[in-house]
VONU-575099 format. One record per residue (C-alpha): residue number from 1; x, y, z negated; residue in one letter. Coordinates in pm, 1 decimal, decimal comma, m for minus. Last residue first. Example, Ala and Ser with C-alpha at 12.3 -4.5 7.8 and 13.67 -1.06 7.14 Angstrom:
// residues 2
R/2/1367,0/m106,0/m714,0/S .
R/1/1230,0/m450,0/m780,0/A .
// end
This chain:
// residues 105
R/105/5364,4/m11934,4/15857,9/L .
R/104/5517,1/m11952,9/16202,1/V .
R/103/5335,2/m11783,8/16495,6/H .
R/102/5452,5/m11443,7/16387,1/A .
R/101/5841,6/m11532,7/16457,5/W .
R/100/5889,0/m11314,1/16732,2/Q .
R/99/5740,1/m11039,4/16530,2/E .
R/98/5993,6/m11052,2/16251,6/G .
R/97/6191,4/m11249,6/16054,0/Y .
R/96/6009,1/m11176,1/15737,4/D .
R/95/6244,1/m11274,9/15447,1/V .
R/94/6203,4/m11559,4/15182,4/L .
R/93/6405,9/m11613,7/14867,3/L .
R/92/6318,9/m11920,3/14718,3/E .
R/91/6231,2/m11938,6/14353,3/E .
R/90/6463,2/m12138,3/14097,5/D .
R/89/6458,2/m11829,6/13837,9/V .
R/88/6162,3/m11603,7/13907,0/T .
R/87/6174,0/m11331,5/14171,4/I .
R/86/5976,8/m10985,5/14082,2/S .
R/85/5876,0/m10823,1/14394,8/N .
R/84/6003,2/m10696,7/14689,4/L .
R/83/6372,9/m10798,7/14614,8/A .
R/82/6622,8/m10589,1/14828,6/Y .
R/81/6860,2/m10746,2/15082,3/L .
R/80/7133,2/m10496,3/15198,5/D .
R/79/7278,2/m10509,2/15566,5/P .
R/78/7048,2/m10241,6/15698,4/G .
R/77/6745,3/m10233,4/15458,8/D .
R/76/6664,0/m10591,9/15457,3/F .
R/75/6367,7/m10742,4/15274,4/E .
R/74/6281,5/m11020,7/15000,9/V .
R/73/5968,7/m11165,9/14861,4/N .
R/72/5837,7/m11253,9/15214,0/P .
R/71/5464,6/m11338,3/15313,7/S .
R/70/5512,8/m11420,2/15658,2/R .
R/69/5822,1/m11633,9/15559,1/S .
R/68/6132,8/m11719,2/15730,1/H .
R/67/6422,6/m11883,1/15570,9/N .
R/66/6775,9/m11711,1/15407,7/L .
R/65/7032,6/m11932,0/15468,6/F .
R/64/7267,7/m11651,8/15614,5/R .
R/63/7230,4/m11493,3/15254,2/L .
R/62/7513,9/m11739,3/15130,7/V .
R/61/7777,3/m11533,1/15311,0/G .
R/60/7932,7/m11588,3/15669,4/A .
R/59/7660,6/m11449,1/15879,7/G .
R/58/7732,0/m11375,3/16232,8/E .
R/57/7643,2/m10973,0/16259,8/V .
R/56/7492,0/m10861,6/16548,7/G .
R/55/7458,2/m10488,3/16656,4/N .
R/54/7154,8/m10339,0/16804,5/W .
R/53/7177,7/m9995,4/16965,4/D .
R/52/6925,5/m9736,9/16863,0/G .
R/51/7176,8/m9459,5/16805,9/D .
R/50/7153,2/m9494,2/16429,5/A .
R/49/7238,3/m9862,2/16470,0/A .
R/48/6972,6/m10150,3/16435,2/E .
R/47/7077,5/m10440,6/16292,5/L .
R/46/7053,7/m10789,9/16398,8/W .
R/45/7130,6/m11060,7/16158,6/L .
R/44/7300,5/m11382,0/16326,8/V .
R/43/7266,6/m11723,8/16159,4/H .
R/42/7104,4/m11925,6/16387,4/T .
R/41/7254,2/m11766,9/16682,7/G .
R/40/7247,0/m11455,4/16925,6/D .
R/39/7580,3/m11361,8/17105,1/V .
R/38/7727,9/m11009,4/17093,7/V .
R/37/7902,2/m11045,1/16757,8/T .
R/36/8029,8/m10876,3/16453,3/P .
R/35/8173,5/m11069,7/16174,4/S .
R/34/8014,3/m11167,7/15809,0/G .
R/33/7808,7/m11025,3/15536,8/V .
R/32/7458,4/m10983,7/15454,6/F .
R/31/7469,6/m10789,8/15147,0/R .
R/30/7272,6/m10882,5/14803,5/G .
R/29/7007,9/m10902,1/14595,4/V .
R/28/6954,0/m10516,1/14525,3/L .
R/27/6693,4/m10484,8/14275,5/T .
R/26/6336,9/m10312,9/14386,5/G .
R/25/6149,2/m10580,9/14225,8/A .
R/24/6306,7/m10755,8/13919,4/P .
R/23/6524,3/m11053,3/13999,6/I .
R/22/6522,4/m11333,6/13725,8/L .
R/21/6841,0/m11561,5/13748,2/A .
R/20/6936,9/m11849,3/13959,2/I .
R/19/6731,4/m11707,0/14247,6/A .
R/18/6736,2/m11943,6/14546,1/F .
R/17/6861,3/m11928,3/14901,1/V .
R/16/6734,5/m12183,3/15151,4/G .
R/15/6913,1/m12504,7/15327,3/I .
R/14/6715,8/m12718,1/15552,0/G .
R/13/6357,4/m12559,7/15606,4/H .
R/12/6076,8/m12450,9/15394,1/V .
R/11/6138,3/m12741,8/15158,8/S .
R/10/6480,4/m12615,8/15100,3/S .
R/9/6821,5/m12775,4/14997,6/T .
R/8/7076,5/m12523,3/14820,2/R .
R/7/7196,3/m12184,3/14864,1/S .
R/6/7277,5/m11971,7/14558,4/V .
R/5/7141,1/m11657,4/14430,2/V .
R/4/7171,5/m11401,4/14139,5/L .
R/3/7532,2/m11398,6/14022,1/E .
R/2/7636,2/m11364,1/14418,9/S .
R/1/7574,3/m11000,5/14371,1/M .
// end
């Protein structure tokens, strides 16, 4: 999936993830990869397991640089990231971090 996105400087915050090809709505953009962790951190994705427990993944791939937006254009389904709408070349991919980030645009 790396042929779809790249990380680079973001006007939203620090480093972001940007499309390097047209990404149609519904496309699997990639998978959040990394090492299991129980410690929260800047690049940790928390996934709810079937038993209701939460498992942390310390990001190691480009998707660890996804920035937050209350108007996201991508969303996670488990560790898989999907385009919510068509994303153009050079557009930043943005995900909603959740309720604890509701105060941030």
